[in-house]
C-alpha positions as CSV (number, residue, x, y, z in Angstrom):
1,M,8.4,14.1,-4.5
2,P,7.1,16.5,-1.9
3,P,3.5,15.9,-0.8
4,E,2.3,19.2,-2.3
5,K,3.7,18.3,-5.7
6,Y,2.1,14.8,-5.3
7,R,-1.2,16.5,-4.5
8,R,-1.0,18.9,-7.5
9,L,-0.1,16.2,-10.0
10,Y,-2.5,13.6,-8.7
11,R,-5.3,16.2,-8.8
12,E,-4.4,17.1,-12.4
13,C,-4.6,13.4,-13.4
14,L,-7.9,13.0,-11.7
15,E,-9.4,16.2,-13.3
16,L,-8.3,15.0,-16.7
17,T,-9.7,11.6,-16.2
18,K,-13.1,12.9,-15.0
19,E,-13.2,15.5,-17.8
20,K,-12.2,13.1,-20.6
21,T,-14.0,10.0,-19.4
22,G,-16.5,10.8,-16.7
23,A,-15.4,7.6,-15.0
24,N,-16.2,6.7,-11.4
25,L,-12.8,6.8,-9.6
26,I,-11.3,4.3,-7.2
27,L,-8.1,5.6,-5.4
28,L,-5.8,3.2,-3.6
29,D,-3.5,4.4,-0.9
30,P,0.2,4.1,-1.5
31,F,1.5,1.3,0.7
32,Y,4.8,0.3,2.2
33,I,5.1,-3.2,3.5
34,S,7.5,-2.8,6.4
35,T,7.3,-2.7,10.2
36,D,10.7,-1.0,10.7
37,T,9.7,2.2,12.5
38,D,12.6,3.1,14.7
39,T,16.0,2.1,13.3
40,G,16.6,5.2,11.3
41,S,16.8,3.1,8.2
42,F,15.4,4.2,4.8
43,R,12.4,1.9,5.5
44,S,11.7,3.6,8.8
45,R,11.9,7.0,7.2
46,V,9.4,6.0,4.5
47,L,7.0,4.8,7.2
48,S,7.4,8.0,9.1
49,F,6.1,10.1,6.1
50,I,3.8,7.9,4.1
51,S,0.9,9.1,6.2
52,E,1.2,12.5,4.4
53,Y,0.7,10.9,1.0
54,I,-2.2,8.7,2.3
55,A,-3.8,11.9,3.6
56,V,-3.5,13.4,0.1
57,V,-5.3,10.3,-1.4
58,R,-8.0,10.5,1.3
59,E,-8.5,14.2,0.6
60,L,-8.7,13.7,-3.2
61,A,-11.0,10.7,-2.9
62,E,-13.4,12.9,-0.9
63,E,-13.0,15.8,-3.3
64,F,-13.7,13.7,-6.4
65,G,-16.3,11.4,-4.8
66,A,-14.0,8.4,-5.4
67,V,-14.0,5.1,-3.6
68,H,-11.0,5.1,-1.3
69,V,-9.2,1.8,-0.7
70,R,-6.9,1.8,2.3
71,T,-4.3,-0.7,1.1
72,H,-1.5,0.5,3.5
73,E,-3.8,0.1,6.5
74,K,-4.7,-3.5,5.3
75,F,-1.0,-4.5,4.9
76,Q,-0.1,-2.9,8.3
77,E,-2.9,-5.0,9.8
78,L,-1.6,-8.2,8.2
79,L,2.0,-7.4,9.3
80,R,0.8,-8.0,12.9
81,Y,0.6,-11.7,11.9
82,F,3.1,-12.2,9.1
83,P,6.6,-11.0,8.5
84,P,7.1,-8.4,5.7
85,D,8.9,-10.8,3.4
86,R,5.8,-13.0,3.3
87,F,4.3,-10.3,1.1
88,C,7.2,-9.1,-1.0
89,P,11.0,-9.2,-1.3
90,E,11.1,-5.4,-0.7
91,P,8.4,-3.0,0.6
92,V,6.6,-1.9,-2.6
93,H,6.1,-4.9,-5.0
94,P,3.9,-7.6,-3.4
95,N,4.3,-11.1,-4.7
96,M,1.7,-12.7,-6.9
97,S,-0.4,-14.2,-4.2
98,D,-0.4,-11.1,-2.1
99,H,-1.9,-9.0,-4.9
100,M,-4.9,-10.8,-3.6
101,V,-4.7,-8.6,-0.5
102,I,-5.1,-5.6,-2.7
103,A,-7.9,-7.2,-4.8
104,Y,-9.7,-8.3,-1.6
105,S,-9.4,-4.8,-0.1
106,L,-10.9,-3.4,-3.3
107,L,-13.8,-5.9,-3.4
108,E,-14.4,-5.5,0.3
109,K,-14.7,-1.7,-0.2
110,L,-17.1,-2.2,-3.1
111,D,-19.2,-4.5,-0.9
112,W,-18.8,-7.2,-3.5
113,R,-20.4,-10.5,-2.7
């Protein structure tokens, strides 16, 4: 899906959610658990454009006064110390224990103690 369509549809979902529920929103970045940046593979292509989608989330979080959790950034930081397959068999579905990375990122952002 092109970034503009992603932005439009995401904004529509957020507007409906705010209108119907008045909920406080928490937006998590899309993430891609890979370090393959220069082989020309599908994974390297995804990493080359994921920042456009993350920018949309950042923009919408600001627009809607939402908490913005930077999950992609957190996984990329951890990939400096662990291989991608430590987190998942493929780049978008973390294993059970690594859902804790997402949970921790959320709790950290909410300043939970």
